[in-house]
C-alpha positions as CSV (number, residue, x, y, z in Angstrom):
1,X,62.7,132.8,56.1
2,X,65.8,134.2,54.6
3,X,69.0,135.8,56.3
4,X,68.7,137.5,59.5
5,X,71.3,138.9,62.1
6,X,72.5,136.4,64.8
7,X,74.8,136.6,67.7
8,X,77.1,133.8,69.2
9,X,75.8,133.2,72.7
10,X,79.4,132.2,73.7
11,X,81.3,135.0,72.2
12,X,79.1,138.0,71.8
13,X,80.2,139.9,75.0
14,X,83.8,140.1,73.6
15,X,84.6,143.2,71.9
16,X,82.3,145.9,70.5
17,X,78.7,144.3,69.8
18,X,78.2,145.6,66.3
19,X,81.6,143.6,65.2
20,X,80.1,140.5,66.5
21,X,77.0,140.5,64.6
22,X,76.8,138.1,61.5
23,X,74.3,137.2,59.1
24,X,72.3,133.8,59.7
25,X,70.5,131.9,57.2
26,X,67.5,130.7,59.1
27,X,66.7,127.9,56.9
28,X,70.1,126.2,57.6
29,X,70.2,123.5,59.9
30,X,73.4,124.5,61.5
31,X,75.7,127.5,61.2
32,X,79.1,128.5,62.6
33,X,80.3,131.3,64.5
34,X,82.8,133.2,62.3
35,X,84.8,134.2,65.5
36,X,84.9,131.2,67.7
37,X,84.1,128.9,65.0
38,X,81.6,127.0,67.4
39,X,78.6,125.1,65.8
40,X,75.4,126.9,66.7
41,X,71.7,126.3,66.0
42,X,70.5,129.3,63.6
43,X,67.5,130.0,65.7
44,X,69.7,130.2,68.9
45,X,71.9,132.8,67.1
46,X,68.9,134.9,66.1
47,X,67.2,134.6,69.6
48,X,70.4,135.6,71.2
49,X,70.6,138.8,68.9
50,X,67.0,139.6,69.6
51,X,67.5,139.3,73.4
52,X,70.4,141.6,73.3
53,X,68.7,144.3,71.3
54,X,65.4,143.9,73.6
55,X,67.7,144.6,76.6
56,X,69.3,147.6,75.2
57,X,65.8,149.0,74.3
58,X,64.3,148.1,77.8
59,X,67.2,150.0,79.3
60,X,66.5,153.1,77.2
61,X,62.8,152.7,77.9
62,X,63.5,152.7,81.7
63,X,65.6,155.9,81.3
64,X,62.7,157.6,79.6
65,X,59.6,156.1,81.3
66,X,60.9,155.2,84.6
67,X,63.8,157.6,85.5
68,X,62.1,160.5,83.4
69,X,65.7,161.1,81.9
70,X,65.2,161.8,78.2
71,X,68.5,163.0,77.5
72,X,70.1,159.9,78.7
73,X,67.3,157.6,77.0
74,X,68.2,159.6,73.8
75,X,71.7,158.3,73.7
76,X,70.8,154.7,74.6
77,X,68.3,154.7,71.7
78,X,70.9,155.8,69.6
79,X,73.2,152.9,70.5
80,X,70.3,150.7,69.4
81,X,69.9,152.4,66.1
82,X,73.5,152.1,65.4
83,X,73.0,148.4,64.9
84,X,69.6,148.2,63.9
85,X,68.5,151.5,62.0
86,X,64.8,150.6,61.7
87,X,64.0,149.5,65.2
88,X,60.7,151.2,65.6
89,X,60.7,151.2,69.5
90,X,64.0,153.2,69.5
91,X,62.6,155.7,66.7
92,X,59.6,156.2,68.9
93,X,61.7,156.7,71.8
94,X,63.9,159.2,70.4
95,X,61.0,161.1,68.9
96,X,59.5,161.3,72.7
97,X,63.0,162.2,73.7
98,X,63.2,165.1,71.2
99,X,59.7,166.3,72.3
100,X,60.4,166.1,76.0
101,X,63.9,168.0,75.8
102,X,62.4,170.8,73.6
103,X,62.7,174.1,75.3
104,X,61.3,177.7,75.2
105,X,63.9,178.8,72.6
106,X,64.5,175.9,70.8
107,X,62.3,172.9,69.9
108,X,63.2,169.7,68.1
109,X,60.0,168.8,66.5
110,X,61.2,169.3,63.0
111,X,63.7,166.6,63.8
112,X,61.1,164.4,65.5
113,X,59.0,164.5,62.2
114,X,61.8,163.3,60.2
115,X,62.5,160.4,62.7
116,X,58.6,159.3,62.2
117,X,59.2,159.0,58.4
118,X,61.6,156.3,59.0
119,X,59.1,154.2,61.0
120,X,57.6,151.4,58.9
121,X,54.8,149.0,59.4
122,X,53.3,146.2,57.5
123,X,50.1,144.1,58.2
124,X,47.2,145.0,60.2
125,X,48.8,144.0,63.4
126,X,51.9,146.2,63.0
127,X,49.4,149.0,62.0
128,X,47.5,148.8,65.3
129,X,51.1,149.1,67.1
130,X,51.9,152.1,64.9
131,X,48.7,153.7,65.7
132,X,49.6,153.5,69.5
133,X,52.8,155.1,68.7
134,X,51.0,158.0,67.0
135,X,48.7,158.4,70.2
136,X,51.8,158.7,72.4
137,X,53.6,161.2,70.1
138,X,50.2,163.4,69.9
139,X,50.0,163.2,73.7
140,X,53.6,164.5,74.1
141,X,52.9,167.2,71.5
142,X,49.9,168.4,73.6
143,X,51.9,168.2,76.6
144,X,54.6,170.5,75.2
145,X,52.1,173.0,73.7
146,X,50.3,173.4,77.3
147,X,53.7,173.7,79.2
148,X,55.1,176.2,76.7
149,X,51.8,178.3,76.7
150,X,52.0,178.4,80.5
151,X,55.7,179.3,80.3
152,X,55.2,182.6,78.3
153,X,51.7,183.9,79.4
154,X,50.3,185.4,82.4
155,X,46.5,185.5,82.8
156,X,45.8,184.4,79.3
157,X,48.3,187.1,77.9
158,X,51.5,187.0,76.5
159,X,54.5,188.9,78.4
160,X,55.8,190.7,75.3
161,X,55.9,190.6,71.6
162,X,59.0,188.4,71.6
163,X,57.0,185.6,73.7
164,X,54.3,185.7,71.3
165,X,56.4,185.2,68.1
166,X,58.3,182.5,69.9
167,X,55.2,180.6,70.7
168,X,53.4,181.1,67.4
169,X,56.6,179.6,65.6
170,X,56.4,176.6,67.8
171,X,52.8,176.2,67.7
172,X,53.1,176.2,63.8
173,X,55.5,173.2,63.9
174,X,53.1,171.5,66.4
175,X,50.1,171.9,63.9
176,X,52.2,170.7,61.1
177,X,53.4,167.7,63.1
178,X,49.9,166.8,64.0
179,X,48.7,167.2,60.3
180,X,51.5,164.6,59.6
181,X,50.0,162.1,62.2
182,X,46.7,162.6,60.8
183,X,47.8,161.8,57.1
184,X,49.4,158.6,58.6
185,X,46.3,157.8,60.3
186,X,44.2,158.3,57.2
187,X,46.6,155.8,55.4
188,X,46.0,153.1,58.1
189,X,42.3,153.7,57.7
190,X,42.5,153.3,53.9
191,X,44.7,150.3,53.8
192,X,43.5,148.4,56.7
193,X,39.7,148.7,57.1
194,X,39.9,146.3,60.1
195,X,41.5,149.0,62.3
196,X,39.3,151.1,64.1
197,X,40.6,154.6,63.4
198,X,37.4,156.6,63.9
199,X,37.7,157.8,67.6
200,X,41.4,158.9,67.0
201,X,40.7,160.3,63.7
202,X,38.1,162.6,65.2
203,X,40.2,163.5,68.0
204,X,43.2,164.5,65.9
205,X,40.7,166.4,63.3
206,X,39.2,168.5,66.3
207,X,42.7,169.0,67.9
208,X,44.2,170.4,64.7
209,X,41.1,172.5,63.9
210,X,41.4,174.0,67.6
211,X,44.9,174.7,67.5
212,X,44.5,176.4,64.1
213,X,41.6,178.5,65.1
214,X,43.9,179.5,68.3
215,X,46.7,180.3,65.8
216,X,44.6,182.6,63.7
217,X,42.9,184.4,66.7
218,X,44.0,187.7,67.9
219,X,46.8,187.6,70.8
220,X,47.0,190.0,73.5
221,X,50.2,191.2,75.4
222,X,50.2,192.1,79.1
223,X,50.5,195.7,78.0
224,X,47.0,195.4,76.5
225,X,48.3,195.5,72.7
226,X,46.7,193.1,70.3
227,X,48.3,191.3,67.3
228,X,47.2,188.7,64.8
229,X,49.5,186.4,62.7
230,X,49.6,187.1,59.0
231,X,52.0,184.4,57.9
232,X,54.9,182.2,59.0
233,X,57.8,181.8,56.8
234,X,60.4,179.2,58.2
235,X,61.5,180.7,61.4
236,X,60.1,184.2,61.1
237,X,56.6,185.0,62.4
238,X,54.9,188.1,60.8
239,X,52.4,189.9,62.9
240,X,49.7,192.7,62.2
241,X,49.0,195.0,65.2
242,X,45.4,195.4,65.8
243,X,43.7,198.8,66.6
244,X,41.8,197.6,69.5
245,X,43.5,197.0,72.9
246,X,42.5,195.6,76.0
247,X,42.5,197.9,78.9
248,X,44.0,196.2,82.0
249,X,45.3,198.4,84.7
250,X,46.6,195.6,86.9
251,X,48.7,194.2,83.9
252,X,50.2,197.7,83.2
253,X,51.1,198.0,86.8
254,X,53.2,194.7,86.6
255,X,54.7,195.2,83.3
256,X,57.8,196.7,84.8
257,X,58.2,193.4,86.7
258,X,57.1,191.0,83.9
259,X,59.6,188.5,83.1
260,X,61.1,188.5,79.6
261,X,63.3,186.3,76.9
262,X,65.9,188.7,76.9
263,X,68.9,187.4,78.8
264,X,70.0,190.9,79.9
265,X,67.0,191.2,82.3
266,X,68.9,189.0,84.9
267,X,66.6,187.6,87.3
268,X,63.4,188.4,85.3
269,X,64.5,186.2,82.3
270,X,62.3,183.5,81.4
271,X,63.8,180.0,82.0
272,X,64.3,178.1,79.0
273,X,63.3,174.6,80.5
274,X,59.6,173.7,79.6
275,X,59.6,170.3,81.2
276,X,60.5,169.8,84.9
277,X,64.1,168.5,85.2
278,X,63.8,165.3,87.4
279,X,67.4,164.5,87.4
280,X,67.8,165.9,91.1
281,X,64.6,163.7,92.3
282,X,66.2,160.7,90.7
283,X,69.5,161.3,92.4
284,X,67.7,162.0,95.5
285,X,65.5,158.8,95.5
286,X,68.8,156.9,94.9
287,X,70.6,158.4,97.8
288,X,67.5,158.1,100.2
289,X,67.5,154.2,99.5
290,X,70.9,153.9,101.0
291,X,70.3,156.3,103.7
292,X,66.9,154.5,104.7
293,X,69.1,151.3,105.0
294,X,71.9,153.0,106.8
295,X,69.8,154.7,109.3
296,X,67.8,151.6,110.1
297,X,70.6,149.5,110.7
298,X,72.4,152.3,113.1
299,X,69.0,152.6,114.7
300,X,68.9,148.9,115.7
301,X,72.5,148.6,116.4
302,X,72.1,151.7,118.9
303,X,69.1,150.1,120.3
304,X,70.9,146.5,120.9
305,X,73.8,148.5,122.5
306,X,71.5,150.2,124.8
307,X,70.1,146.8,126.0
308,X,73.4,145.7,126.8
309,X,74.5,148.7,128.5
310,X,71.6,149.1,130.8
311,X,73.1,147.3,133.6
312,X,76.7,148.6,133.2
313,X,76.6,152.3,132.8
314,X,73.8,154.7,133.0
315,X,75.4,157.2,130.9
316,X,76.3,155.1,128.0
317,X,72.8,153.5,128.2
318,X,71.1,157.0,127.8
319,X,73.4,158.0,125.0
320,X,72.9,154.8,123.0
321,X,69.2,155.3,123.6
322,X,69.1,158.7,122.4
323,X,71.0,157.9,119.5
324,X,68.8,155.0,118.3
325,X,65.8,157.6,118.7
326,X,67.6,159.9,116.5
327,X,68.5,157.7,113.9
328,X,65.1,156.1,114.1
329,X,63.5,159.6,113.3
330,X,66.0,160.1,110.4
331,X,64.9,156.8,109.1
332,X,61.3,157.7,109.2
333,X,62.1,161.2,107.7
334,X,63.9,159.7,104.6
335,X,61.5,156.8,104.2
336,X,58.8,159.4,103.9
337,X,61.0,161.5,101.4
338,X,61.8,158.3,99.3
339,X,58.1,157.2,98.7
340,X,57.2,160.9,98.1
341,X,60.0,161.1,95.3
342,X,59.1,157.8,94.1
343,X,55.4,159.0,93.8
344,X,56.5,161.9,92.0
345,X,58.4,159.9,89.2
346,X,55.6,157.5,89.1
347,X,53.1,160.4,88.4
348,X,55.5,161.5,85.6
349,X,56.0,157.9,84.3
350,X,52.1,157.6,83.9
351,X,52.0,160.6,82.0
352,X,54.5,159.8,79.5
353,X,54.1,155.9,79.2
């Protein structure tokens, strides 16, 4: 089977992990750890290495899919790729992180496409897994497109010309990314006829065609002015102003209060964030877990204290009983909030997993 990476199950936790990895001949009957010199079964050393890598990937996956924290996940995937540069799960994770951390003024789709080129696959089984990777990336691109369009428009009209140029530039990157995905899907179809790619192929073709039609169609600003894109050269979008315009009195009345990309507009500046930041909800959920347990214990303790004080002091009995009731109410409130925050994170997880 050749040479593979291995770890000694006895000393891999000592020092930096990447310094403890050593080549293992899987065909040998016995290998020796070069650090502690213990005799090892080569399959055990390889299994230890695989388990450690899988645990690191799972932690990164939890940060992305469970905690909805792509920034932290991005670094955890990087830790895996420093050791195993072709780990396809980590490459996929980083691609999704780049898409979900893309903002209004800056996207990381070009970097994500470069990472996609590094994912390799062999055989029909790996081709099936690769196709599921492409589906996840396509879903993330659609979500970014929808969220970005919503951020820069009002009643299907762009706030101003700067917003229109910015969106068209990002949309051009999205279309190019989708075409890249489609070309890879065609390769799978040509090389592995056993894989059923027709449904996904038709979906991608329709999606690209739809976005290209929208890209070339006339766009209108909130002021009623119309524009049509002529060409996109790198980061520059060239527009042609249309002679016709939309007459919209309500929009014209609103234009002085419309938000802008210009940071000099103060409170009317468009936020750079596209996807919602779930970090405060994650922290609140963690704190609520502690508070739920704390208030439950205090409530039970106050209730028991009131029971023992019932025959001794009416004042202390009433105080402890009221305290038990207050902490019981706090327990219920934070319990409800805990499951509410948990439900919010679960819905987000279902959308990106």
